[in-house]
C-alpha positions as a Markdown table, in Angstrom:
| # | Residue | x | y | z |
|---|---|---|---|---|
| 1 | Met | 0.0 | 0.0 | 0.0 |
| 2 | Ala | 1.3 | 3.5 | -0.9 |
| 3 | Glu | 2.1 | 5.7 | 2.0 |
| 4 | Leu | 0.0 | 8.8 | 2.6 |
| 5 | Asn | 1.0 | 11.6 | 0.2 |
| 6 | Glu | 3.2 | 9.3 | -1.9 |
| 7 | Arg | 2.4 | 8.1 | -5.4 |
| 8 | Leu | 0.3 | 5.1 | -6.1 |
| 9 | Glu | 1.5 | 2.1 | -8.1 |
| 10 | Gly | 1.0 | 2.1 | -11.8 |
| 11 | Tyr | -1.6 | -0.4 | -12.9 |
| 12 | Leu | 1.1 | -2.7 | -14.3 |
| 13 | Glu | 3.7 | -2.3 | -11.6 |
| 14 | Thr | 2.8 | -5.1 | -9.2 |
| 15 | Ala | -0.4 | -6.7 | -10.7 |
| 16 | Leu | 1.6 | -9.2 | -12.6 |
| 17 | Glu | 3.6 | -10.2 | -9.6 |
| 18 | Leu | 0.5 | -11.0 | -7.5 |
| 19 | Ser | -0.9 | -14.4 | -8.1 |
| 20 | Asn | -3.6 | -14.3 | -5.4 |
| 21 | Thr | -6.4 | -11.8 | -6.3 |
| 22 | Glu | -7.1 | -11.4 | -2.6 |
| 23 | Asp | -3.7 | -9.7 | -2.2 |
| 24 | Leu | -4.9 | -6.9 | -4.4 |
| 25 | Lys | -7.6 | -6.1 | -1.9 |
| 26 | Gln | -5.5 | -5.8 | 1.2 |
| 27 | Ser | -5.2 | -2.4 | 2.8 |
| 28 | Asp | -4.4 | -1.1 | 6.3 |
| 29 | Arg | -6.8 | 1.8 | 6.1 |
| 30 | Asn | -10.0 | 2.9 | 4.4 |
| 31 | Ala | -9.9 | 5.6 | 1.8 |
| 32 | Ser | -12.0 | 8.8 | 2.3 |
| 33 | Ile | -13.7 | 10.7 | -0.5 |
| 34 | Asp | -10.7 | 13.1 | -0.6 |
| 35 | Asp | -8.3 | 10.1 | -0.8 |
| 36 | Ile | -10.3 | 8.7 | -3.8 |
| 37 | Thr | -10.3 | 11.9 | -5.8 |
| 38 | Met | -6.6 | 12.3 | -5.0 |
| 39 | Tyr | -5.9 | 8.8 | -6.2 |
| 40 | Ile | -7.7 | 9.3 | -9.5 |
| 41 | His | -5.8 | 12.6 | -10.1 |
| 42 | Gln | -2.5 | 10.9 | -9.4 |
| 43 | Ser | -3.3 | 7.9 | -11.5 |
| 44 | Leu | -4.5 | 10.0 | -14.4 |
| 45 | Leu | -1.1 | 11.8 | -14.5 |
| 46 | Ala | 0.7 | 8.4 | -14.3 |
| 47 | Phe | -1.6 | 6.9 | -17.0 |
| 48 | Gln | -0.9 | 9.7 | -19.5 |
| 49 | Gly | 2.8 | 9.5 | -18.8 |
| 50 | Met | 3.2 | 5.8 | -19.4 |
| 51 | Trp | 5.7 | 5.0 | -22.2 |
| 52 | Ser | 7.5 | 2.2 | -24.0 |
| 53 | Pro | 10.9 | 2.4 | -25.7 |
| 54 | Ser | 11.6 | 1.8 | -29.4 |
| 55 | Ser | 14.1 | -0.8 | -30.7 |
| 56 | Ile | 15.1 | 1.6 | -33.4 |
| 57 | Asp | 16.3 | 4.6 | -31.5 |
| 58 | Asp | 16.8 | 5.4 | -27.8 |
| 59 | Trp | 15.2 | 8.8 | -28.4 |
| 60 | Ile | 12.0 | 7.3 | -30.0 |
| 61 | Ile | 9.3 | 6.3 | -27.5 |
| 62 | Ser | 5.5 | 5.7 | -27.6 |
| 63 | Met | 3.0 | 7.2 | -25.1 |
| 64 | Pro | -0.2 | 5.3 | -25.9 |
| 65 | Tyr | -2.4 | 6.9 | -23.3 |
| 66 | Ala | -1.4 | 10.5 | -23.9 |
| 67 | Arg | -4.2 | 12.7 | -25.2 |
| 68 | Tyr | -1.9 | 15.6 | -26.3 |
| 69 | Leu | 1.4 | 15.3 | -28.1 |
| 70 | Ser | 2.8 | 18.0 | -30.4 |
| 71 | Thr | 6.2 | 19.1 | -31.7 |
| 72 | Gly | 7.8 | 21.4 | -29.2 |
| 73 | Asp | 6.0 | 20.1 | -26.1 |
| 74 | Thr | 8.0 | 19.4 | -23.0 |
| 75 | Ile | 8.1 | 16.1 | -21.0 |
| 76 | Lys | 9.7 | 15.8 | -17.6 |
| 77 | Asn | 11.6 | 12.7 | -16.5 |
| 78 | Leu | 10.5 | 12.5 | -12.9 |
| 79 | Thr | 13.3 | 9.9 | -12.1 |
| 80 | Thr | 16.2 | 12.0 | -13.3 |
| 81 | Gly | 14.8 | 15.5 | -13.3 |
| 82 | Glu | 15.7 | 16.1 | -17.0 |
| 83 | Arg | 13.3 | 17.8 | -19.3 |
| 84 | Tyr | 12.8 | 16.7 | -22.9 |
| 85 | Thr | 11.3 | 18.4 | -26.0 |
| 86 | Ile | 9.3 | 16.5 | -28.6 |
| 87 | Arg | 11.3 | 16.9 | -31.8 |
| 88 | Thr | 8.9 | 15.1 | -34.1 |
| 89 | Ile | 5.7 | 13.1 | -34.2 |
| 90 | Val | 6.8 | 9.8 | -35.7 |
| 91 | Asn | 3.4 | 8.2 | -35.8 |
| 92 | Lys | 0.3 | 10.1 | -34.7 |
| 93 | Asn | -1.9 | 7.0 | -34.5 |
| 94 | Thr | 0.4 | 5.0 | -32.2 |
| 95 | Lys | 1.5 | 8.1 | -30.3 |
| 96 | Thr | 5.1 | 7.5 | -31.2 |
| 97 | Ile | 7.4 | 10.5 | -30.8 |
| 98 | Lys | 11.1 | 11.4 | -31.0 |
| 99 | Leu | 12.6 | 13.4 | -28.1 |
| 100 | Thr | 15.6 | 15.7 | -27.8 |
| 101 | Gly | 17.6 | 16.2 | -24.6 |
| 102 | Thr | 20.9 | 15.2 | -22.9 |
| 103 | Thr | 20.3 | 11.6 | -21.8 |
| 104 | Ala | 17.6 | 9.4 | -23.2 |
| 105 | Pro | 15.1 | 7.9 | -20.8 |
| 106 | Val | 15.7 | 4.3 | -19.8 |
| 107 | Thr | 13.3 | 1.5 | -18.7 |
| 108 | Asp | 11.7 | 2.3 | -15.3 |
| 109 | Asp | 12.1 | 6.0 | -15.6 |
| 110 | Arg | 8.8 | 7.8 | -14.9 |
| 111 | Leu | 7.8 | 10.5 | -17.4 |
| 112 | Glu | 5.2 | 13.2 | -16.9 |
| 113 | Leu | 3.6 | 15.5 | -19.5 |
| 114 | Ser | 3.4 | 19.3 | -18.9 |
| 115 | Asp | 0.3 | 20.8 | -17.3 |
| 116 | Asp | -1.0 | 22.0 | -20.7 |
| 117 | Asn | -0.8 | 18.5 | -22.2 |
| 118 | Val | -2.8 | 16.5 | -19.7 |
| 119 | Val | -6.5 | 16.1 | -19.2 |
| 120 | Asn | -7.7 | 18.5 | -16.5 |
| 121 | Phe | -9.3 | 16.7 | -13.5 |
| 122 | Val | -11.2 | 19.0 | -11.2 |
| 123 | Ala | -14.2 | 19.3 | -9.0 |
| 124 | Ala | -17.4 | 20.3 | -10.8 |
| 125 | Tyr | -17.5 | 23.5 | -8.8 |
| 126 | Pro | -13.8 | 24.5 | -8.5 |
| 127 | Lys | -12.8 | 27.6 | -6.6 |
| 128 | Asn | -9.8 | 29.6 | -7.8 |
| 129 | Glu | -8.9 | 26.8 | -10.2 |
| 130 | Val | -5.9 | 27.6 | -12.4 |
| 131 | Glu | -6.9 | 26.7 | -15.9 |
| 132 | Pro | -4.4 | 25.5 | -18.6 |
| 133 | Ser | -3.2 | 28.3 | -20.9 |
| 134 | Thr | -4.8 | 26.4 | -23.8 |
| 135 | Trp | -7.9 | 24.3 | -24.0 |
| 136 | Val | -7.5 | 20.7 | -22.9 |
| 137 | Asp | -10.2 | 18.1 | -22.3 |
| 138 | His | -11.7 | 18.2 | -18.8 |
| 139 | Ile | -13.1 | 15.6 | -16.5 |
| 140 | Thr | -15.1 | 17.0 | -13.6 |
| 141 | Tyr | -16.4 | 15.1 | -10.6 |
| 142 | Lys | -19.1 | 15.6 | -8.0 |
| 143 | Ile | -20.8 | 13.6 | -5.4 |
| 144 | Ile | -24.5 | 13.2 | -6.2 |
| 145 | Asp | -25.4 | 10.8 | -3.4 |
| 146 | Arg | -23.9 | 9.6 | -0.1 |
| 147 | Gln | -25.6 | 7.3 | 2.3 |
| 148 | Pro | -24.7 | 4.9 | 5.2 |
| 149 | Gly | -23.2 | 1.8 | 3.6 |
| 150 | Asn | -25.1 | -1.4 | 2.9 |
| 151 | Leu | -24.1 | -4.3 | 5.0 |
| 152 | Gly | -23.3 | -7.0 | 2.5 |
| 153 | Gly | -25.9 | -6.4 | -0.3 |
| 154 | Ser | -26.3 | -3.9 | -3.1 |
| 155 | Pro | -25.1 | -0.3 | -2.6 |
| 156 | Phe | -27.8 | 2.1 | -1.3 |
| 157 | Ser | -30.0 | -0.7 | -0.1 |
| 158 | Ser | -30.9 | -2.1 | 3.4 |
| 159 | Pro | -29.7 | -3.1 | 5.9 |
| 160 | Arg | -27.3 | -0.1 | 6.3 |
| 161 | Glu | -24.6 | 0.8 | 8.8 |
| 162 | Ile | -26.4 | 3.8 | 10.2 |
| 163 | Lys | -23.8 | 4.6 | 12.9 |
| 164 | Pro | -20.2 | 3.8 | 13.6 |
| 165 | Arg | -19.5 | 0.4 | 15.0 |
| 166 | Val | -16.5 | -1.1 | 16.9 |
| 167 | Arg | -14.0 | -2.5 | 14.4 |
| 168 | Gln | -11.2 | -3.5 | 16.8 |
| 169 | Val | -10.5 | -3.5 | 20.6 |
| 170 | Leu | -6.9 | -3.1 | 21.7 |
| 171 | Ala | -5.3 | -3.1 | 25.1 |
| 172 | Asp | -4.0 | 0.4 | 25.9 |
| 173 | Pro | -0.2 | 0.1 | 26.1 |
| 174 | Asp | 0.0 | 3.1 | 28.5 |
| 175 | Tyr | -2.9 | 2.1 | 30.8 |
| 176 | Pro | -3.2 | -1.7 | 31.3 |
| 177 | Asp | -6.6 | -1.5 | 32.8 |
| 178 | Tyr | -8.1 | 0.3 | 29.8 |
| 179 | His | -8.8 | -0.6 | 26.2 |
| 180 | Ile | -8.8 | 1.4 | 22.9 |
| 181 | Trp | -11.9 | 1.0 | 20.7 |
| 182 | Asn | -11.4 | 1.6 | 17.0 |
| 183 | Met | -14.7 | 2.7 | 15.5 |
| 184 | Gly | -15.7 | 2.8 | 11.8 |
| 185 | Gln | -18.6 | 3.3 | 9.5 |
| 186 | Trp | -19.0 | 2.4 | 5.8 |
| 187 | Phe | -20.6 | 4.8 | 3.3 |
| 188 | Asp | -21.9 | 4.3 | -0.2 |
| 189 | Asn | -21.0 | 7.2 | -2.5 |
| 190 | Leu | -22.3 | 7.9 | -6.0 |
| 191 | Ile | -19.8 | 10.0 | -7.8 |
| 192 | Gln | -20.6 | 11.5 | -11.2 |
| 193 | Phe | -17.8 | 12.1 | -13.7 |
| 194 | Asp | -18.5 | 14.5 | -16.7 |
| 195 | Cys | -16.2 | 14.4 | -19.7 |
| 196 | Trp | -15.8 | 17.8 | -21.5 |
| 197 | Ser | -14.3 | 18.3 | -25.0 |
| 198 | Asn | -14.7 | 20.9 | -27.7 |
| 199 | Thr | -16.1 | 18.4 | -30.2 |
| 200 | Asn | -18.7 | 15.7 | -30.0 |
| 201 | Asn | -16.2 | 13.1 | -31.3 |
| 202 | Gly | -13.7 | 14.3 | -28.9 |
| 203 | Ala | -16.1 | 13.8 | -26.0 |
| 204 | Asp | -17.0 | 10.3 | -27.1 |
| 205 | Ser | -13.3 | 9.5 | -27.4 |
| 206 | Leu | -12.6 | 11.0 | -23.9 |
| 207 | Ile | -15.4 | 8.9 | -22.4 |
| 208 | Ser | -14.0 | 5.6 | -23.8 |
| 209 | Trp | -10.5 | 6.6 | -22.8 |
| 210 | Phe | -11.6 | 7.4 | -19.2 |
| 211 | Glu | -13.6 | 4.1 | -18.9 |
| 212 | Asp | -10.5 | 2.2 | -20.0 |
| 213 | Phe | -8.5 | 4.1 | -17.4 |
| 214 | Met | -11.0 | 3.4 | -14.6 |
| 215 | Tyr | -11.0 | -0.3 | -15.5 |
| 216 | Lys | -7.2 | -0.6 | -15.5 |
| 217 | Tyr | -6.7 | 1.3 | -12.2 |
| 218 | Thr | -9.5 | -0.2 | -10.1 |
| 219 | Trp | -7.3 | -2.8 | -8.5 |
| 220 | Val | -4.7 | -0.1 | -7.5 |
| 221 | Trp | -7.4 | 2.0 | -5.6 |
| 222 | Lys | -8.8 | -1.1 | -3.9 |
| 223 | Lys | -5.3 | -2.0 | -2.7 |
| 224 | Asn | -5.1 | 1.4 | -1.3 |
| 225 | Gly | -8.3 | 1.5 | 0.8 |
| 226 | Val | -11.2 | 1.8 | -1.6 |
| 227 | Ser | -13.7 | -0.9 | -0.7 |
| 228 | Glu | -15.3 | -1.3 | -4.1 |
| 229 | Val | -15.7 | 0.5 | -7.5 |
| 230 | Leu | -18.8 | -0.2 | -9.5 |
| 231 | Tyr | -20.1 | 1.3 | -12.7 |
| 232 | Trp | -23.6 | 2.7 | -12.5 |
| 233 | Arg | -24.7 | 4.2 | -15.8 |
| 234 | Arg | -23.9 | 6.7 | -18.6 |
| 235 | Thr | -26.5 | 9.5 | -18.8 |
| 236 | Val | -27.6 | 11.4 | -21.9 |
| 237 | Asp | -25.0 | 13.6 | -23.5 |
| 238 | Glu | -25.3 | 17.3 | -23.5 |
| 239 | Glu | -24.1 | 20.0 | -25.9 |
| 240 | Ile | -23.4 | 23.3 | -24.3 |
| 241 | Asp | -22.5 | 26.6 | -26.1 |
| 242 | Ala | -19.9 | 28.6 | -24.3 |
């Protein structure tokens, strides 16, 4: 499990090493709503920065999940601190690019796109949000329902855990005649994600891309304290003139 305020695993980093699916669900704490949105934000950055090398040239790489790649854009190597510039787009369809810099990235280096080249993930009602200097696709989120959690059945159904219950009783190490009660309560949360793009085809593409992202990273979030992630539905699309 990732430590608080540290990065999560990439969806491929440890999944292939774990043969028991129950291992993917183990966590030493439960994630809050703030944790969940932070996890998604961190994972989105990692997802868009994933890359694979080319056998042709050390400076040619592919970034299959990046939404924005243009000549002149910058990419940061989080492992070494070096910044690269995209020299050319080798293949737009496969997101293959050629970089320029001092030392080419090597396997296991983590890359991150610049702020203007990543999908913006923000609350549906942001305050003092710093917008990218140019338009990028947006994914906004909001909680549309939150109820005491169901005890073993379908979400938002009875019976529910209407108040905190004792999860664990421990002997107080400082006062032998006393015990520490750890209390907890489950909640079912319905979170709505809206995908925004400046074209209809772009919005459809963004939705498919985001659904693929959610599917790939579900095990990562469950390993880090999210009890379950379930898909509810896709609502009617809207076209808004701005």
